[in-house]
mmCIF file of the N, C-alpha and C atoms, coordinates in Angstrom:
data_MODEL
# 
_entry.id   MODEL 
# 
loop_
_atom_site.group_PDB 
_atom_site.id 
_atom_site.type_symbol 
_atom_site.label_atom_id 
_atom_site.label_alt_id 
_atom_site.label_comp_id 
_atom_site.label_asym_id 
_atom_site.label_entity_id 
_atom_site.label_seq_id 
_atom_site.pdbx_PDB_ins_code 
_atom_site.Cartn_x 
_atom_site.Cartn_y 
_atom_site.Cartn_z 
_atom_site.occupancy 
_atom_site.B_iso_or_equiv 
_atom_site.pdbx_formal_charge 
_atom_site.auth_seq_id 
_atom_site.auth_comp_id 
_atom_site.auth_asym_id 
_atom_site.auth_atom_id 
_atom_site.pdbx_PDB_model_num 
ATOM 1   N N  . MET A 1 1  ? 140.304 -10.861 -76.126 1.00 0.00 ? 1  MET A N  1 
ATOM 2   C CA . MET A 1 1  ? 141.245 -10.358 -75.151 1.00 0.00 ? 1  MET A CA 1 
ATOM 3   C C  . MET A 1 1  ? 141.907 -11.505 -74.388 1.00 0.00 ? 1  MET A C  1 
ATOM 4   N N  . LEU A 1 2  ? 141.168 -12.550 -74.081 1.00 0.00 ? 2  LEU A N  1 
ATOM 5   C CA . LEU A 1 2  ? 141.739 -13.639 -73.301 1.00 0.00 ? 2  LEU A CA 1 
ATOM 6   C C  . LEU A 1 2  ? 142.417 -14.705 -74.150 1.00 0.00 ? 2  LEU A C  1 
ATOM 7   N N  . GLY A 1 3  ? 142.112 -14.741 -75.444 1.00 0.00 ? 3  GLY A N  1 
ATOM 8   C CA . GLY A 1 3  ? 142.716 -15.736 -76.308 1.00 0.00 ? 3  GLY A CA 1 
ATOM 9   C C  . GLY A 1 3  ? 142.100 -17.119 -76.145 1.00 0.00 ? 3  GLY A C  1 
ATOM 10  N N  . VAL A 1 4  ? 140.822 -17.178 -75.825 1.00 0.00 ? 4  VAL A N  1 
ATOM 11  C CA . VAL A 1 4  ? 140.122 -18.453 -75.699 1.00 0.00 ? 4  VAL A CA 1 
ATOM 12  C C  . VAL A 1 4  ? 138.852 -18.411 -76.541 1.00 0.00 ? 4  VAL A C  1 
ATOM 13  N N  . ARG A 1 5  ? 138.339 -19.580 -76.851 1.00 0.00 ? 5  ARG A N  1 
ATOM 14  C CA . ARG A 1 5  ? 137.124 -19.664 -77.654 1.00 0.00 ? 5  ARG A CA 1 
ATOM 15  C C  . ARG A 1 5  ? 135.908 -19.210 -76.863 1.00 0.00 ? 5  ARG A C  1 
ATOM 16  N N  . ARG A 1 6  ? 134.949 -18.672 -77.600 1.00 0.00 ? 6  ARG A N  1 
ATOM 17  C CA . ARG A 1 6  ? 133.714 -18.205 -76.964 1.00 0.00 ? 6  ARG A CA 1 
ATOM 18  C C  . ARG A 1 6  ? 133.011 -19.334 -76.213 1.00 0.00 ? 6  ARG A C  1 
ATOM 19  N N  . GLY A 1 7  ? 133.007 -20.520 -76.785 1.00 0.00 ? 7  GLY A N  1 
ATOM 20  C CA . GLY A 1 7  ? 132.374 -21.658 -76.133 1.00 0.00 ? 7  GLY A CA 1 
ATOM 21  C C  . GLY A 1 7  ? 132.991 -21.971 -74.782 1.00 0.00 ? 7  GLY A C  1 
ATOM 22  N N  . THR A 1 8  ? 134.303 -21.826 -74.683 1.00 0.00 ? 8  THR A N  1 
ATOM 23  C CA . THR A 1 8  ? 135.000 -22.068 -73.418 1.00 0.00 ? 8  THR A CA 1 
ATOM 24  C C  . THR A 1 8  ? 134.588 -21.026 -72.386 1.00 0.00 ? 8  THR A C  1 
ATOM 25  N N  . VAL A 1 9  ? 134.515 -19.778 -72.809 1.00 0.00 ? 9  VAL A N  1 
ATOM 26  C CA . VAL A 1 9  ? 134.103 -18.706 -71.901 1.00 0.00 ? 9  VAL A CA 1 
ATOM 27  C C  . VAL A 1 9  ? 132.682 -18.967 -71.414 1.00 0.00 ? 9  VAL A C  1 
ATOM 28  N N  . SER A 1 10 ? 131.796 -19.366 -72.313 1.00 0.00 ? 10 SER A N  1 
ATOM 29  C CA . SER A 1 10 ? 130.404 -19.647 -71.935 1.00 0.00 ? 10 SER A CA 1 
ATOM 30  C C  . SER A 1 10 ? 130.318 -20.799 -70.950 1.00 0.00 ? 10 SER A C  1 
ATOM 31  N N  . THR A 1 11 ? 131.108 -21.834 -71.171 1.00 0.00 ? 11 THR A N  1 
ATOM 32  C CA . THR A 1 11 ? 131.107 -22.992 -70.279 1.00 0.00 ? 11 THR A CA 1 
ATOM 33  C C  . THR A 1 11 ? 131.556 -22.597 -68.875 1.00 0.00 ? 11 THR A C  1 
ATOM 34  N N  . ILE A 1 12 ? 132.637 -21.857 -68.788 1.00 0.00 ? 12 ILE A N  1 
ATOM 35  C CA . ILE A 1 12 ? 133.163 -21.444 -67.488 1.00 0.00 ? 12 ILE A CA 1 
ATOM 36  C C  . ILE A 1 12 ? 132.217 -20.446 -66.821 1.00 0.00 ? 12 ILE A C  1 
ATOM 37  N N  . ALA A 1 13 ? 131.659 -19.513 -67.595 1.00 0.00 ? 13 ALA A N  1 
ATOM 38  C CA . ALA A 1 13 ? 130.722 -18.547 -67.027 1.00 0.00 ? 13 ALA A CA 1 
ATOM 39  C C  . ALA A 1 13 ? 129.503 -19.258 -66.452 1.00 0.00 ? 13 ALA A C  1 
ATOM 40  N N  . THR A 1 14 ? 129.017 -20.271 -67.143 1.00 0.00 ? 14 THR A N  1 
ATOM 41  C CA . THR A 1 14 ? 127.876 -21.043 -66.637 1.00 0.00 ? 14 THR A CA 1 
ATOM 42  C C  . THR A 1 14 ? 128.241 -21.745 -65.346 1.00 0.00 ? 14 THR A C  1 
ATOM 43  N N  . ARG A 1 15 ? 129.438 -22.309 -65.288 1.00 0.00 ? 15 ARG A N  1 
ATOM 44  C CA . ARG A 1 15 ? 129.895 -22.980 -64.069 1.00 0.00 ? 15 ARG A CA 1 
ATOM 45  C C  . ARG A 1 15 ? 129.980 -21.995 -62.903 1.00 0.00 ? 15 ARG A C  1 
ATOM 46  N N  . PHE A 1 16 ? 130.534 -20.812 -63.157 1.00 0.00 ? 16 PHE A N  1 
ATOM 47  C CA . PHE A 1 16 ? 130.652 -19.796 -62.115 1.00 0.00 ? 16 PHE A CA 1 
ATOM 48  C C  . PHE A 1 16 ? 129.280 -19.271 -61.693 1.00 0.00 ? 16 PHE A C  1 
ATOM 49  N N  . GLU A 1 17 ? 128.368 -19.153 -62.642 1.00 0.00 ? 17 GLU A N  1 
ATOM 50  C CA . GLU A 1 17 ? 127.030 -18.671 -62.304 1.00 0.00 ? 17 GLU A CA 1 
ATOM 51  C C  . GLU A 1 17 ? 126.277 -19.708 -61.471 1.00 0.00 ? 17 GLU A C  1 
ATOM 52  N N  . THR A 1 18 ? 126.418 -20.967 -61.818 1.00 0.00 ? 18 THR A N  1 
ATOM 53  C CA . THR A 1 18 ? 125.785 -22.043 -61.053 1.00 0.00 ? 18 THR A CA 1 
ATOM 54  C C  . THR A 1 18 ? 126.315 -22.064 -59.619 1.00 0.00 ? 18 THR A C  1 
ATOM 55  N N  . ALA A 1 19 ? 127.598 -21.763 -59.459 1.00 0.00 ? 19 ALA A N  1 
ATOM 56  C CA . ALA A 1 19 ? 128.225 -21.734 -58.133 1.00 0.00 ? 19 ALA A CA 1 
ATOM 57  C C  . ALA A 1 19 ? 127.957 -20.419 -57.399 1.00 0.00 ? 19 ALA A C  1 
ATOM 58  N N  . LYS A 1 20 ? 127.131 -19.525 -58.007 1.00 0.00 ? 20 LYS A N  1 
ATOM 59  C CA . LYS A 1 20 ? 126.782 -18.226 -57.401 1.00 0.00 ? 20 LYS A CA 1 
ATOM 60  C C  . LYS A 1 20 ? 127.996 -17.315 -57.206 1.00 0.00 ? 20 LYS A C  1 
ATOM 61  N N  . LEU A 1 21 ? 128.986 -17.456 -58.107 1.00 0.00 ? 21 LEU A N  1 
ATOM 62  C CA . LEU A 1 21 ? 130.167 -16.596 -58.049 1.00 0.00 ? 21 LEU A CA 1 
ATOM 63  C C  . LEU A 1 21 ? 129.975 -15.336 -58.886 1.00 0.00 ? 21 LEU A C  1 
ATOM 64  N N  . ILE A 1 22 ? 129.190 -15.458 -59.975 1.00 0.00 ? 22 ILE A N  1 
ATOM 65  C CA . ILE A 1 22 ? 128.921 -14.331 -60.864 1.00 0.00 ? 22 ILE A CA 1 
ATOM 66  C C  . ILE A 1 22 ? 127.457 -14.341 -61.280 1.00 0.00 ? 22 ILE A C  1 
ATOM 67  N N  . ARG A 1 23 ? 127.025 -13.226 -61.839 1.00 0.00 ? 23 ARG A N  1 
ATOM 68  C CA . ARG A 1 23 ? 125.736 -13.144 -62.526 1.00 0.00 ? 23 ARG A CA 1 
ATOM 69  C C  . ARG A 1 23 ? 126.061 -12.639 -63.919 1.00 0.00 ? 23 ARG A C  1 
ATOM 70  N N  . ASP A 1 24 ? 125.633 -13.371 -64.933 1.00 0.00 ? 24 ASP A N  1 
ATOM 71  C CA . ASP A 1 24 ? 125.974 -13.095 -66.317 1.00 0.00 ? 24 ASP A CA 1 
ATOM 72  C C  . ASP A 1 24 ? 124.717 -12.726 -67.083 1.00 0.00 ? 24 ASP A C  1 
ATOM 73  N N  . GLY A 1 25 ? 124.784 -11.636 -67.838 1.00 0.00 ? 25 GLY A N  1 
ATOM 74  C CA . GLY A 1 25 ? 123.635 -11.278 -68.644 1.00 0.00 ? 25 GLY A CA 1 
ATOM 75  C C  . GLY A 1 25 ? 123.849 -10.051 -69.504 1.00 0.00 ? 25 GLY A C  1 
ATOM 76  N N  . ARG A 1 26 ? 123.369 -10.111 -70.729 1.00 0.00 ? 26 ARG A N  1 
ATOM 77  C CA . ARG A 1 26 ? 123.375 -8.985  -71.659 1.00 0.00 ? 26 ARG A CA 1 
ATOM 78  C C  . ARG A 1 26 ? 124.692 -8.228  -71.742 1.00 0.00 ? 26 ARG A C  1 
ATOM 79  N N  . GLY A 1 27 ? 125.784 -8.952  -71.942 1.00 0.00 ? 27 GLY A N  1 
ATOM 80  C CA . GLY A 1 27 ? 127.078 -8.318  -72.120 1.00 0.00 ? 27 GLY A CA 1 
ATOM 81  C C  . GLY A 1 27 ? 127.741 -7.813  -70.852 1.00 0.00 ? 27 GLY A C  1 
ATOM 82  N N  . GLN A 1 28 ? 127.184 -8.156  -69.696 1.00 0.00 ? 28 GLN A N  1 
ATOM 83  C CA . GLN A 1 28 ? 127.766 -7.723  -68.434 1.00 0.00 ? 28 GLN A CA 1 
ATOM 84  C C  . GLN A 1 28 ? 127.933 -8.921  -67.509 1.00 0.00 ? 28 GLN A C  1 
ATOM 85  N N  . ILE A 1 29 ? 128.960 -8.861  -66.709 1.00 0.00 ? 29 ILE A N  1 
ATOM 86  C CA . ILE A 1 29 ? 129.184 -9.886  -65.692 1.00 0.00 ? 29 ILE A CA 1 
ATOM 87  C C  . ILE A 1 29 ? 129.295 -9.174  -64.352 1.00 0.00 ? 29 ILE A C  1 
ATOM 88  N N  . GLU A 1 30 ? 128.460 -9.583  -63.408 1.00 0.00 ? 30 GLU A N  1 
ATOM 89  C CA . GLU A 1 30 ? 128.497 -9.019  -62.057 1.00 0.00 ? 30 GLU A CA 1 
ATOM 90  C C  . GLU A 1 30 ? 129.163 -10.027 -61.136 1.00 0.00 ? 30 GLU A C  1 
ATOM 91  N N  . ILE A 1 31 ? 130.184 -9.597  -60.422 1.00 0.00 ? 31 ILE A N  1 
ATOM 92  C CA . ILE A 1 31 ? 130.881 -10.476 -59.488 1.00 0.00 ? 31 ILE A CA 1 
ATOM 93  C C  . ILE A 1 31 ? 130.107 -10.504 -58.179 1.00 0.00 ? 31 ILE A C  1 
ATOM 94  N N  . LEU A 1 32 ? 129.695 -11.700 -57.787 1.00 0.00 ? 32 LEU A N  1 
ATOM 95  C CA . LEU A 1 32 ? 128.928 -11.880 -56.558 1.00 0.00 ? 32 LEU A CA 1 
ATOM 96  C C  . LEU A 1 32 ? 129.794 -12.349 -55.403 1.00 0.00 ? 32 LEU A C  1 
ATOM 97  N N  . ASN A 1 33 ? 130.859 -13.073 -55.716 1.00 0.00 ? 33 ASN A N  1 
ATOM 98  C CA . ASN A 1 33 ? 131.718 -13.652 -54.677 1.00 0.00 ? 33 ASN A CA 1 
ATOM 99  C C  . ASN A 1 33 ? 133.169 -13.605 -55.154 1.00 0.00 ? 33 ASN A C  1 
ATOM 100 N N  . ARG A 1 34 ? 133.830 -12.499 -54.896 1.00 0.00 ? 34 ARG A N  1 
ATOM 101 C CA . ARG A 1 34 ? 135.211 -12.306 -55.363 1.00 0.00 ? 34 ARG A CA 1 
ATOM 102 C C  . ARG A 1 34 ? 136.168 -13.330 -54.753 1.00 0.00 ? 34 ARG A C  1 
ATOM 103 N N  . ALA A 1 35 ? 136.003 -13.603 -53.471 1.00 0.00 ? 35 ALA A N  1 
ATOM 104 C CA . ALA A 1 35 ? 136.883 -14.583 -52.818 1.00 0.00 ? 35 ALA A CA 1 
ATOM 105 C C  . ALA A 1 35 ? 136.714 -15.964 -53.462 1.00 0.00 ? 35 ALA A C  1 
ATOM 106 N N  . GLY A 1 36 ? 135.484 -16.323 -53.789 1.00 0.00 ? 36 GLY A N  1 
ATOM 107 C CA . GLY A 1 36 ? 135.235 -17.610 -54.452 1.00 0.00 ? 36 GLY A CA 1 
ATOM 108 C C  . GLY A 1 36 ? 135.860 -17.667 -55.832 1.00 0.00 ? 36 GLY A C  1 
ATOM 109 N N  . LEU A 1 37 ? 135.809 -16.556 -56.566 1.00 0.00 ? 37 LEU A N  1 
ATOM 110 C CA . LEU A 1 37 ? 136.443 -16.517 -57.885 1.00 0.00 ? 37 LEU A CA 1 
ATOM 111 C C  . LEU A 1 37 ? 137.956 -16.668 -57.774 1.00 0.00 ? 37 LEU A C  1 
ATOM 112 N N  . LYS A 1 38 ? 138.531 -15.991 -56.782 1.00 0.00 ? 38 LYS A N  1 
ATOM 113 C CA . LYS A 1 38 ? 139.978 -16.103 -56.578 1.00 0.00 ? 38 LYS A CA 1 
ATOM 114 C C  . LYS A 1 38 ? 140.370 -17.553 -56.272 1.00 0.00 ? 38 LYS A C  1 
ATOM 115 N N  . LYS A 1 39 ? 139.560 -18.216 -55.462 1.00 0.00 ? 39 LYS A N  1 
ATOM 116 C CA . LYS A 1 39 ? 139.840 -19.608 -55.117 1.00 0.00 ? 39 LYS A CA 1 
ATOM 117 C C  . LYS A 1 39 ? 139.726 -20.507 -56.347 1.00 0.00 ? 39 LYS A C  1 
ATOM 118 N N  . GLU A 1 40 ? 138.682 -20.318 -57.143 1.00 0.00 ? 40 GLU A N  1 
ATOM 119 C CA . GLU A 1 40 ? 138.485 -21.125 -58.353 1.00 0.00 ? 40 GLU A CA 1 
ATOM 120 C C  . GLU A 1 40 ? 139.574 -20.867 -59.393 1.00 0.00 ? 40 GLU A C  1 
ATOM 121 N N  . GLY A 1 41 ? 139.993 -19.613 -59.508 1.00 0.00 ? 41 GLY A N  1 
ATOM 122 C CA . GLY A 1 41 ? 140.967 -19.243 -60.530 1.00 0.00 ? 41 GLY A CA 1 
ATOM 123 C C  . GLY A 1 41 ? 142.400 -19.599 -60.181 1.00 0.00 ? 41 GLY A C  1 
ATOM 124 N N  . GLY A 1 42 ? 142.675 -19.800 -58.908 1.00 0.00 ? 42 GLY A N  1 
ATOM 125 C CA . GLY A 1 42 ? 144.035 -20.129 -58.488 1.00 0.00 ? 42 GLY A CA 1 
ATOM 126 C C  . GLY A 1 42 ? 145.016 -19.054 -58.912 1.00 0.00 ? 42 GLY A C  1 
ATOM 127 N N  . SER A 1 43 ? 146.163 -19.461 -59.402 1.00 0.00 ? 43 SER A N  1 
ATOM 128 C CA . SER A 1 43 ? 147.198 -18.503 -59.806 1.00 0.00 ? 43 SER A CA 1 
ATOM 129 C C  . SER A 1 43 ? 146.782 -17.710 -61.037 1.00 0.00 ? 43 SER A C  1 
ATOM 130 N N  . CYS A 1 44 ? 145.855 -18.214 -61.824 1.00 0.00 ? 44 CYS A N  1 
ATOM 131 C CA . CYS A 1 44 ? 145.393 -17.496 -63.018 1.00 0.00 ? 44 CYS A CA 1 
ATOM 132 C C  . CYS A 1 44 ? 144.739 -16.174 -62.645 1.00 0.00 ? 44 CYS A C  1 
ATOM 133 N N  . TYR A 1 45 ? 144.002 -16.157 -61.537 1.00 0.00 ? 45 TYR A N  1 
ATOM 134 C CA . TYR A 1 45 ? 143.322 -14.931 -61.107 1.00 0.00 ? 45 TYR A CA 1 
ATOM 135 C C  . TYR A 1 45 ? 144.343 -13.817 -60.877 1.00 0.00 ? 45 TYR A C  1 
ATOM 136 N N  . GLU A 1 46 ? 145.368 -14.107 -60.123 1.00 0.00 ? 46 GLU A N  1 
ATOM 137 C CA . GLU A 1 46 ? 146.383 -13.094 -59.823 1.00 0.00 ? 46 GLU A CA 1 
ATOM 138 C C  . GLU A 1 46 ? 147.116 -12.646 -61.082 1.00 0.00 ? 46 GLU A C  1 
ATOM 139 N N  . PHE A 1 47 ? 147.408 -13.568 -61.978 1.00 0.00 ? 47 PHE A N  1 
ATOM 140 C CA . PHE A 1 47 ? 148.096 -13.258 -63.233 1.00 0.00 ? 47 PHE A CA 1 
ATOM 141 C C  . PHE A 1 47 ? 147.266 -12.269 -64.049 1.00 0.00 ? 47 PHE A C  1 
ATOM 142 N N  . VAL A 1 48 ? 145.987 -12.568 -64.233 1.00 0.00 ? 48 VAL A N  1 
ATOM 143 C CA . VAL A 1 48 ? 145.107 -11.696 -65.019 1.00 0.00 ? 48 VAL A CA 1 
ATOM 144 C C  . VAL A 1 48 ? 144.903 -10.362 -64.301 1.00 0.00 ? 48 VAL A C  1 
ATOM 145 N N  . ALA A 1 49 ? 144.716 -10.393 -62.992 1.00 0.00 ? 49 ALA A N  1 
ATOM 146 C CA . ALA A 1 49 ? 144.504 -9.160  -62.227 1.00 0.00 ? 49 ALA A CA 1 
ATOM 147 C C  . ALA A 1 49 ? 145.695 -8.208  -62.370 1.00 0.00 ? 49 ALA A C  1 
ATOM 148 N N  . ARG A 1 50 ? 146.910 -8.739  -62.341 1.00 0.00 ? 50 ARG A N  1 
ATOM 149 C CA . ARG A 1 50 ? 148.104 -7.894  -62.512 1.00 0.00 ? 50 ARG A CA 1 
ATOM 150 C C  . ARG A 1 50 ? 148.108 -7.217  -63.872 1.00 0.00 ? 50 ARG A C  1 
ATOM 151 N N  . HIS A 1 51 ? 147.749 -7.971  -64.901 1.00 0.00 ? 51 HIS A N  1 
ATOM 152 C CA . HIS A 1 51 ? 147.752 -7.408  -66.252 1.00 0.00 ? 51 HIS A CA 1 
ATOM 153 C C  . HIS A 1 51 ? 146.640 -6.384  -66.449 1.00 0.00 ? 51 HIS A C  1 
ATOM 154 N N  . ILE A 1 52 ? 145.485 -6.624  -65.862 1.00 0.00 ? 52 ILE A N  1 
ATOM 155 C CA . ILE A 1 52 ? 144.397 -5.643  -65.932 1.00 0.00 ? 52 ILE A CA 1 
ATOM 156 C C  . ILE A 1 52 ? 144.814 -4.370  -65.211 1.00 0.00 ? 52 ILE A C  1 
ATOM 157 N N  . ASP A 1 53 ? 145.414 -4.499  -64.050 1.00 0.00 ? 53 ASP A N  1 
ATOM 158 C CA . ASP A 1 53 ? 145.879 -3.323  -63.307 1.00 0.00 ? 53 ASP A CA 1 
ATOM 159 C C  . ASP A 1 53 ? 146.919 -2.538  -64.102 1.00 0.00 ? 53 ASP A C  1 
ATOM 160 N N  . ARG A 1 54 ? 147.753 -3.259  -64.824 1.00 0.00 ? 54 ARG A N  1 
ATOM 161 C CA . ARG A 1 54 ? 148.782 -2.601  -65.629 1.00 0.00 ? 54 ARG A CA 1 
ATOM 162 C C  . ARG A 1 54 ? 148.167 -1.867  -66.823 1.00 0.00 ? 54 ARG A C  1 
ATOM 163 N N  . LEU A 1 55 ? 147.194 -2.514  -67.478 1.00 0.00 ? 55 LEU A N  1 
ATOM 164 C CA . LEU A 1 55 ? 146.598 -1.941  -68.676 1.00 0.00 ? 55 LEU A CA 1 
ATOM 165 C C  . LEU A 1 55 ? 145.540 -0.884  -68.363 1.00 0.00 ? 55 LEU A C  1 
ATOM 166 N N  . LEU A 1 56 ? 144.832 -1.058  -67.251 1.00 0.00 ? 56 LEU A N  1 
ATOM 167 C CA . LEU A 1 56 ? 143.748 -0.148  -66.876 1.00 0.00 ? 56 LEU A CA 1 
ATOM 168 C C  . LEU A 1 56 ? 143.952 0.322   -65.435 1.00 0.00 ? 56 LEU A C  1 
ATOM 169 N N  . PRO A 1 57 ? 144.971 1.132   -65.194 1.00 0.00 ? 57 PRO A N  1 
ATOM 170 C CA . PRO A 1 57 ? 145.306 1.496   -63.805 1.00 0.00 ? 57 PRO A CA 1 
ATOM 171 C C  . PRO A 1 57 ? 144.198 2.276   -63.094 1.00 0.00 ? 57 PRO A C  1 
ATOM 172 N N  . ASP A 1 58 ? 143.330 2.956   -63.813 1.00 0.00 ? 58 ASP A N  1 
ATOM 173 C CA . ASP A 1 58 ? 142.279 3.754   -63.177 1.00 0.00 ? 58 ASP A CA 1 
ATOM 174 C C  . ASP A 1 58 ? 140.961 3.018   -63.060 1.00 0.00 ? 58 ASP A C  1 
ATOM 175 N N  . ALA A 1 59 ? 140.920 1.748   -63.463 1.00 0.00 ? 59 ALA A N  1 
ATOM 176 C CA . ALA A 1 59 ? 139.652 0.994   -63.440 1.00 0.00 ? 59 ALA A CA 1 
ATOM 177 C C  . ALA A 1 59 ? 139.308 0.538   -62.047 1.00 0.00 ? 59 ALA A C  1 
# 
């Protein structure tokens, strides 16, 4: 869905988990610090959020 390699996703997820922004496990990601994720993601966060809202308006 994101168009990136699995290894890249794992690397970033590990970084976010170490920073206590998310909890990752068994096919699920729990957001622990949304404001921190927004800060880390910069403009990318808003870009992805807009597209998710467009594709999944009831989520």
